[in-house]
C-alpha positions as CSV (number, residue, x, y, z in Angstrom):
1,X,2.9,-26.7,-29.8
2,X,3.0,-23.1,-28.3
3,X,0.0,-21.3,-27.1
4,X,-1.0,-18.8,-29.0
5,X,-0.8,-14.9,-28.5
6,X,-4.9,-14.8,-27.4
7,X,-4.5,-18.1,-25.2
8,X,-1.6,-16.6,-23.4
9,X,-3.8,-13.0,-22.7
10,X,-6.4,-14.7,-21.9
11,X,-4.5,-16.8,-19.5
12,X,-2.5,-13.5,-18.1
13,X,-5.4,-12.1,-17.4
14,X,-7.6,-14.8,-15.7
15,X,-4.0,-14.6,-13.5
16,X,-4.4,-11.0,-12.8
17,X,-7.8,-10.9,-11.6
18,X,-7.3,-13.2,-9.5
19,X,-4.0,-12.2,-7.7
20,X,-4.6,-8.6,-7.9
21,X,-8.8,-8.0,-8.2
22,X,-9.5,-5.2,-10.4
23,X,-12.6,-3.8,-8.7
24,X,-11.5,-4.4,-4.9
25,X,-8.2,-2.5,-5.4
26,X,-9.8,0.3,-7.5
27,X,-12.1,0.7,-4.5
28,X,-9.2,1.0,-2.6
29,X,-7.1,2.5,-4.3
30,X,-9.5,5.6,-4.9
31,X,-10.7,6.1,-1.4
32,X,-6.8,6.2,-0.2
33,X,-6.2,9.0,-3.3
34,X,-9.1,10.9,-2.8
35,X,-8.8,11.4,0.8
36,X,-5.4,12.2,0.6
37,X,-5.8,14.2,-2.3
38,X,-8.6,16.3,-0.5
39,X,-6.1,16.2,2.9
40,X,-3.5,18.2,1.2
41,X,-6.1,20.6,-0.4
42,X,-7.4,21.2,3.5
43,X,-3.8,22.2,4.2
44,X,-3.5,24.4,1.5
45,X,-6.5,26.4,3.1
46,X,-8.8,25.9,0.6
47,X,-11.2,23.1,-0.8
48,X,-11.1,19.8,0.3
49,X,-12.4,17.2,-1.9
50,X,-12.3,18.2,-5.8
51,X,-13.2,15.7,-7.9
52,X,-11.8,16.0,-11.8
53,X,-10.5,13.5,-14.4
54,X,-7.2,14.5,-13.4
55,X,-7.9,13.3,-10.0
56,X,-9.1,10.0,-11.8
57,X,-6.0,9.7,-13.7
58,X,-4.2,9.9,-10.4
59,X,-6.2,6.9,-8.9
60,X,-6.2,5.0,-12.2
61,X,-2.1,5.4,-12.0
62,X,-1.8,4.3,-8.5
63,X,-4.0,1.2,-9.6
64,X,-1.9,0.9,-12.6
65,X,1.7,0.6,-10.6
66,X,0.3,-1.2,-7.4
67,X,-0.6,-3.8,-10.8
68,X,2.9,-3.4,-11.4
69,X,4.1,-4.5,-7.9
70,X,1.7,-7.4,-7.5
71,X,3.3,-9.1,-10.7
72,X,6.9,-8.3,-9.5
73,X,5.6,-9.9,-5.9
74,X,4.5,-13.0,-7.3
75,X,7.6,-13.4,-9.7
76,X,9.9,-13.3,-6.7
77,X,7.4,-15.2,-4.4
78,X,7.7,-18.2,-7.2
79,X,9.7,-20.9,-5.2
80,X,8.2,-20.2,-2.0
81,X,4.6,-20.5,-3.9
82,X,5.6,-24.0,-4.9
83,X,5.9,-25.8,-1.8
84,X,3.4,-23.2,0.6
85,X,0.8,-22.1,-2.5
86,X,1.0,-24.6,-5.5
87,X,-2.5,-23.6,-6.6
88,X,-1.5,-19.9,-7.5
89,X,-1.2,-19.2,-11.5
90,X,2.3,-19.0,-11.5
91,X,3.4,-22.0,-9.6
92,X,1.1,-24.3,-11.2
93,X,1.8,-22.9,-14.4
94,X,-1.0,-21.4,-16.0
95,X,1.3,-18.3,-16.9
96,X,4.7,-18.6,-17.5
97,X,7.4,-15.8,-16.2
98,X,7.5,-14.9,-20.1
99,X,3.7,-13.8,-20.0
100,X,4.3,-11.7,-16.6
101,X,7.4,-10.3,-18.5
102,X,4.8,-8.5,-21.0
103,X,2.7,-7.8,-18.6
104,X,5.0,-5.6,-16.9
105,X,6.7,-4.2,-20.0
106,X,3.0,-3.0,-21.2
107,X,1.9,-2.0,-18.1
108,X,5.3,0.5,-17.6
109,X,4.7,1.9,-21.3
110,X,1.2,2.8,-20.4
111,X,1.7,4.3,-17.1
112,X,4.6,6.2,-18.2
113,X,3.2,7.2,-21.3
114,X,0.1,8.2,-20.4
115,X,1.7,10.5,-17.6
116,X,4.3,11.7,-19.6
117,X,1.6,13.2,-21.6
118,X,0.7,15.3,-18.1
119,X,3.9,15.8,-16.3
120,X,7.3,14.3,-16.6
121,X,7.6,14.6,-13.2
122,X,5.1,12.4,-12.5
123,X,6.1,9.7,-15.5
124,X,9.5,10.2,-12.9
125,X,8.1,8.6,-9.4
126,X,6.2,6.3,-11.2
127,X,9.5,5.1,-12.8
128,X,11.3,5.6,-9.1
129,X,8.8,3.1,-8.1
130,X,8.8,0.5,-10.6
131,X,12.5,0.5,-10.6
132,X,12.3,-0.1,-6.9
133,X,9.9,-2.8,-7.1
134,X,12.4,-4.7,-9.6
135,X,15.5,-3.9,-7.1
136,X,13.5,-5.0,-4.2
137,X,13.0,-8.8,-6.2
138,X,17.0,-8.3,-6.7
139,X,17.3,-8.0,-2.6
140,X,15.8,-11.3,-2.1
141,X,17.4,-13.1,-4.4
142,X,20.6,-12.2,-3.7
143,X,20.9,-10.1,-0.3
144,X,21.0,-12.7,2.9
145,X,20.3,-10.3,5.7
146,X,17.4,-8.6,3.5
147,X,15.8,-12.3,3.2
148,X,16.3,-13.1,6.9
149,X,14.4,-9.9,8.5
150,X,11.2,-8.8,7.9
151,X,11.7,-5.8,9.1
152,X,14.3,-4.6,7.3
153,X,12.4,-5.9,4.4
154,X,9.3,-3.3,5.2
155,X,11.9,-0.7,6.4
156,X,13.1,-0.8,2.3
157,X,9.9,-1.7,0.7
158,X,8.2,1.0,2.7
159,X,10.1,3.4,-0.2
160,X,7.0,2.2,-2.5
161,X,4.5,3.8,-0.2
162,X,6.6,6.7,0.0
163,X,6.6,7.1,-3.4
164,X,2.5,6.5,-3.6
165,X,2.1,9.9,-1.5
166,X,4.7,12.3,-3.3
167,X,2.9,10.7,-6.7
168,X,-0.4,12.2,-5.2
169,X,0.9,15.0,-3.4
170,X,2.6,16.4,-6.9
171,X,-0.4,15.7,-8.6
172,X,-2.2,18.0,-6.3
173,X,0.1,21.0,-6.2
174,X,0.0,20.8,-10.4
175,X,-3.2,20.3,-10.7
176,X,-4.5,23.4,-8.4
177,X,-1.5,25.6,-9.2
178,X,-0.7,26.0,-5.7
179,X,3.3,25.0,-5.2
180,X,3.8,21.5,-2.8
181,X,3.3,22.4,0.6
182,X,6.4,21.3,3.1
183,X,3.1,19.8,5.7
184,X,2.3,17.2,2.7
185,X,5.2,15.3,3.5
186,X,3.8,14.9,7.4
187,X,0.3,13.9,5.8
188,X,2.6,11.3,3.6
189,X,4.5,10.1,6.5
190,X,1.6,10.0,8.7
191,X,0.2,7.3,5.8
192,X,3.1,5.5,5.9
193,X,2.7,4.9,9.4
194,X,-1.2,4.1,9.0
195,X,0.2,1.2,6.6
196,X,2.7,0.0,8.8
197,X,0.3,-0.4,11.4
198,X,-1.9,-2.8,9.0
199,X,1.0,-4.6,7.9
200,X,2.9,-5.3,11.2
201,X,-0.6,-6.1,12.9
202,X,-1.5,-8.6,10.3
203,X,2.2,-10.3,10.9
204,X,2.2,-10.6,14.4
205,X,1.2,-13.5,16.4
206,X,1.6,-15.6,19.7
207,X,3.9,-18.8,19.3
208,X,2.3,-21.6,18.3
209,X,-0.7,-20.0,16.4
210,X,1.1,-20.0,13.2
211,X,1.3,-22.1,10.0
212,X,4.9,-23.5,9.4
213,X,7.0,-21.7,7.3
214,X,5.3,-18.3,7.6
215,X,7.5,-15.2,8.4
216,X,6.1,-12.6,10.7
217,X,7.5,-9.7,12.6
218,X,7.0,-11.2,16.3
219,X,9.5,-13.9,15.3
220,X,12.4,-11.1,15.0
221,X,11.2,-9.3,18.3
222,X,8.5,-11.3,20.5
223,X,4.8,-11.2,20.3
224,X,4.5,-7.9,23.1
225,X,7.3,-6.2,20.7
226,X,5.6,-6.1,17.9
227,X,2.1,-5.9,18.7
228,X,3.3,-2.7,20.4
229,X,5.6,-1.8,17.8
230,X,2.1,-2.0,15.4
231,X,0.1,0.1,18.0
232,X,3.0,2.8,18.3
233,X,3.1,3.8,14.3
234,X,-0.7,4.3,14.7
235,X,-0.3,6.6,17.5
236,X,2.4,8.4,15.4
237,X,0.0,8.8,12.3
238,X,-3.0,10.2,14.7
239,X,-0.4,12.2,16.2
240,X,0.8,14.1,13.1
241,X,-2.8,14.3,11.9
242,X,-4.3,15.9,15.0
243,X,-1.4,18.2,14.7
244,X,-2.0,19.2,11.3
245,X,-5.8,19.2,11.3
246,X,-6.7,19.6,15.0
247,X,-9.6,17.4,14.7
248,X,-10.2,14.7,17.5
249,X,-12.1,12.8,15.1
250,X,-8.5,10.8,14.4
251,X,-9.5,9.8,18.1
252,X,-11.6,7.1,16.4
253,X,-9.3,4.9,14.4
254,X,-6.5,5.2,17.4
255,X,-9.5,4.1,20.4
256,X,-9.9,1.3,17.6
257,X,-5.9,0.3,17.6
258,X,-6.5,0.4,21.7
259,X,-8.7,-2.3,21.8
260,X,-7.0,-4.7,18.7
261,X,-3.9,-4.3,21.3
262,X,-5.7,-4.9,24.8
263,X,-7.5,-8.2,22.8
264,X,-4.7,-8.9,21.5
265,X,-3.0,-9.4,25.0
266,X,-5.7,-10.4,27.0
267,X,-7.0,-13.5,24.9
268,X,-4.6,-14.3,22.9
269,X,-6.6,-14.1,19.6
270,X,-5.2,-15.7,16.9
271,X,-3.2,-13.2,14.3
272,X,-5.8,-13.4,11.5
273,X,-8.8,-11.5,13.8
274,X,-6.0,-8.8,14.8
275,X,-5.7,-8.6,11.0
276,X,-8.8,-7.9,10.4
277,X,-9.2,-5.2,13.0
278,X,-6.2,-3.3,11.9
279,X,-7.5,-3.4,8.5
280,X,-10.9,-2.2,9.9
281,X,-8.5,0.7,11.8
282,X,-7.2,1.6,8.7
283,X,-10.3,2.3,6.8
284,X,-11.6,4.5,9.7
285,X,-8.7,6.4,9.4
286,X,-9.0,6.8,5.5
287,X,-13.3,7.7,6.2
288,X,-11.9,10.0,8.7
289,X,-9.9,11.8,6.4
290,X,-12.8,11.9,3.8
291,X,-15.1,13.4,5.7
292,X,-12.8,15.9,7.3
293,X,-11.6,16.7,3.4
294,X,-15.5,16.7,2.6
295,X,-16.0,19.4,4.9
296,X,-13.0,21.6,3.8
297,X,-10.9,24.1,5.5
298,X,-13.5,25.1,8.0
299,X,-11.9,22.7,10.7
300,X,-9.3,24.9,11.0
């Protein structure tokens, strides 16, 4: 006998909590949104941090579209997980494709409905992010070059992160009643570089130190080049924010990235350790943004 609606809903909820822990992602996404929104305020020459119900709605919307992306990732990785992660909910049959399709539909309806009530532009950006996530799924199943190249994958997938930044940028302008500041695009580009630093570094390793079947950026260009690329994009993020804010505090995360790169070359440390330090560097960058945003425009 088929499962009841309530049983399927509970199974989907368990799966969601396991694969997208709400407390962790709410905290991280809220930090990201508040920091970036505060920097937009600083670049506009006014107050940095300015909390409001609308900013909370922005964070919740980014959280929601992140959940949409995670479900698509789980659907996309189903065949891989059958072999490498058989304990995951979809792979072992706790939830079905149909359950996750329902979750995607409900998620999209809530996101688009609550944002259309505020701004059609915000709703359009979120729709674009969701459509792009589905396109990535199709590309992985149907386009061989995309399947083979990690750098091609991230080059196309990073547009999701660009969409997040554009959403916060537009929401800030609408909330404050100010024109869109072109400098905000540079701030978003820096956030893209920041994410790429963490993404590339956590998937860079020395030969012989990885598990069979892992996909790494270093497989394509070599360990040294991959680590240097990860460092270079961090330097790009720091350079952009140094130019935008004139604050030397951004040299702190750059210093952490230098330490990580040095340890990677000197000790040939496992990639998991380099990935963790890259994550700490990422959060250090966000906290510097938060600190400067709390100071407002006085430092400029």
